[in-house]
C-alpha atoms as one frame of an Amber mdcrd trajectory, in Angstrom:
protein
 -21.725 -34.609 -28.989 -18.656 -35.929 -25.753 -16.283 -35.555 -28.137 -17.517
 -31.346 -27.926 -18.752 -31.438 -23.920 -15.078 -32.646 -23.344 -13.404 -30.343
 -25.504 -15.204 -27.474 -24.544 -15.143 -27.831 -20.942 -10.948 -28.006 -21.615
 -11.097 -25.344 -23.107 -12.836 -23.288 -20.700 -10.611 -24.601 -17.936  -7.871
 -23.121 -19.528  -9.490 -20.491 -20.628 -10.000 -19.684 -16.642  -6.783 -21.141
 -15.505  -5.340 -18.104 -17.895  -7.301 -15.334 -16.576  -6.098 -16.812 -12.994
  -2.350 -16.224 -13.658  -3.221 -12.933 -14.892  -4.830 -12.135 -11.664  -1.858
 -13.008  -9.886   0.754 -11.255 -12.445  -1.076  -8.611 -11.798  -0.507  -8.617
  -7.830   2.424 -10.170  -8.062   3.249  -6.307  -9.652   2.003  -4.453  -8.310
   3.949  -5.833  -5.107   6.737  -5.562  -6.709   6.497  -2.183  -7.883   5.356
  -0.904  -3.635   8.681  -3.116  -2.229  10.876  -0.543  -5.108   8.197   2.290
  -3.714   9.328   1.069  -0.023  13.183   0.802  -0.799  13.809   4.047  -2.555
  12.692   6.012   0.756  13.823   4.144   3.121  17.087   2.707   1.466  20.364
   3.779   3.603  20.987   5.588   0.303  17.676   7.452   0.562  18.661  10.166
   2.805  15.774  12.400   1.556  12.973   9.817   2.433  11.746   9.438   5.188
  13.124   9.817   9.111  14.481   7.289  10.784  11.909   8.721  14.217   9.049
   7.714  11.682   9.730   4.398  10.676  10.572   2.724  14.037   7.681   4.088
  15.553   5.285   3.471  12.748   2.219   0.996  13.633   1.385   0.262   9.594
   2.888   0.986   6.364   0.099   1.159   3.888   1.762   1.850   0.097   0.307
   2.994  -3.099   3.367   2.383  -6.042   0.690   4.463  -8.742  -1.253   6.764
  -7.473  -3.220   7.506 -11.274  -4.007  11.687 -12.080  -5.537  12.325 -14.871
  -8.588  15.286 -15.838  -7.553  18.873 -16.405  -9.227  21.837 -13.437 -10.927
  18.784 -11.695  -9.910  15.193 -11.979  -9.691  11.526 -10.440  -7.060   9.964
  -8.510  -7.264   5.695  -7.711  -4.500   3.632  -7.197  -4.084   0.110  -6.298
  -2.414  -0.895  -2.497  -1.371  -3.227  -0.318  -0.885  -2.399   3.368   1.383
  -4.312   6.586   0.561  -3.423   9.868   2.479  -4.748  13.205   1.191  -7.878
  14.814   0.759  -8.418  18.482   4.110 -10.671  18.480   6.310  -7.223  16.956
   6.330  -9.518  13.663   4.751  -7.948  10.437   1.843  -9.292   8.956   0.882
 -10.053   5.680  -0.312  -7.483   2.993  -4.051  -6.246   2.324  -4.482  -5.019
  -0.345  -6.762  -1.619  -0.522  -7.930   0.727  -3.152  -7.402   4.105  -2.960
  -9.635   6.824  -4.961 -11.053  10.217  -4.946 -10.915  13.234  -6.181  -7.594
  15.904  -7.215  -7.473  19.652  -8.221  -5.101  21.511  -9.667  -4.346  21.872
 -13.198  -3.497  18.613 -14.702  -4.014  17.926 -18.493  -3.181  14.521 -19.196
  -2.907  11.812 -16.579   0.172  11.504 -13.834   1.518   8.744 -11.701   2.925
   9.261  -8.414   3.873   6.491  -5.779   2.867   7.048  -1.643   3.255   5.952
   1.102   1.224   6.263   4.447   2.212   6.152   7.872   0.338   5.228  10.043
   1.199   6.996  13.141  -1.129   5.450  15.966  -3.839   3.071  17.351  -6.244
   5.348  16.677  -4.505   5.673  12.365  -4.518   1.891  13.766  -8.000   1.284
  13.705  -8.782   3.058  11.090  -7.168   1.658   8.282  -7.959  -1.446   9.611
 -11.861  -1.283   9.068 -10.931  -1.560   5.414 -13.023   1.541   4.673 -11.882
   4.880   5.829 -11.480   8.379   3.876  -8.214  10.602   4.565  -8.456  13.534
   6.647 -12.038  12.399   8.182 -12.378  11.469  11.820  -8.382  11.260  10.841
  -6.052  13.332  11.624  -3.988  12.847   8.032  -0.626  15.303   7.205   2.364
  15.489   4.874   4.843  14.085   6.600   8.319  15.779   7.369  10.977  14.997
   4.705  14.479  13.674   5.186  16.286  10.767   7.157  17.871  12.804  10.041
  14.342  14.839   9.994  12.491  14.883  13.139   8.936  13.112  13.725   7.634
  16.188  15.623   6.539  17.452  12.761   3.440  15.569  12.015   3.006  14.791
  15.768  -0.199  14.843  15.831  -1.238  13.090  12.819  -2.765  10.034  12.736
  -1.892   9.469   9.435   1.472  11.040   7.975   2.288  11.154   4.099   5.021
  11.479   1.788   5.044  10.919  -2.434   7.274   9.823  -4.848   6.578  11.394
  -8.590   9.641  12.377 -11.270  12.600  10.769  -8.491  11.748  13.871  -6.332
  10.773  13.087  -2.582   8.088  14.759  -0.247   5.771  14.709   1.690   1.909
  14.913   0.922  -1.386  15.429   1.476  -4.646  13.068  -0.208  -7.540  14.256
   2.587 -10.836  13.473   0.487  -9.456   9.920  -0.951 -11.086   6.771   0.078
 -10.103   3.928   0.813 -11.614   0.819   0.856  -9.739  -2.583   1.014  -9.520
  -4.740  -2.584 -11.227  -7.799  -2.324 -10.674  -9.363  -5.722  -6.831  -8.590
  -5.484  -7.093 -10.387  -1.944  -8.443 -13.426  -3.337  -6.010 -13.633  -6.311
  -2.931 -13.428  -3.719  -4.370 -15.379  -1.017  -6.342 -17.960  -3.526  -9.813
 -17.488  -1.063 -11.787 -13.934   0.787  -9.897 -12.477   3.534 -11.350 -10.477
   6.269  -9.034  -7.297   5.773  -8.838  -6.316   9.206  -8.264 -10.346   9.408
  -5.237  -9.612   7.745  -3.759  -6.782   9.248  -4.047  -8.432  12.628  -1.754
 -10.815  11.391  -4.636 -13.673  11.711  -4.556 -14.823   8.188  -1.635 -16.529
   7.454   1.042 -15.429   4.606   0.319 -16.364   1.183   3.550 -18.434  -0.468
   4.178 -15.900  -3.109   7.522 -14.415  -3.293   6.446 -10.853  -3.858   4.535
 -10.181  -0.755   6.887 -11.429   1.200   9.616  -9.392   0.011   6.754  -6.184
   0.352   6.621  -7.112   4.508  10.638  -7.421   3.738  11.019  -4.897   2.598
   9.357  -2.901   5.625  10.775  -4.740   8.001  14.242  -4.549   7.117  13.531
  -0.907   7.130  12.757  -0.168  10.346  14.835  -3.097  11.709  17.788  -0.331
  10.193  16.076   2.454  11.369  15.888   1.551  15.020  19.660   0.777  15.041
  20.326   4.173  13.757  18.475   6.081  16.636
């Protein structure tokens, strides 16, 4: 009987460890995809990407590497993403996991995956993101961002959030008005090993996880902003 219980305990522990490993791998994969998305829009060769003026002045950056749209005429959209903000000491915060979902409209057959980047441009937008729950375009001005590394940021001067989309290798300003952002509690636990307040992560009050994918995501954004500032 004792041997049976011991064997069962070992089996349950192994299963729990396996589930945790799968969850961690999922977060790592999504972080890597988010890094690739921001690289494609901010890298030295991405002349059709986010303007340097916007990069250097952004308060926060939120990346959804894959936004799945499905349905016919009236459908839905959902994606997992990560956000990072400038902290009081000038660094970029650890990544804060979130989910974005809502209705999508138009002729859509089957599913379509797109990557999105939201550039948070002012204190109002930063405070809205910090809340961990808001609807894009509701109470905070959101707009499609101007495209082109040398484009003027004045096109979206009044917007708290500027949005960019990547689909099939093309880049464009986009709107996500009506989409709802919520902090992702399960991904946070998988990444940090414990519950962590969304605003505390973005404020830099939570220690950066040891996960290399998290470091690379934040470092990529830091390098992009530094490069944009040097180009001005």
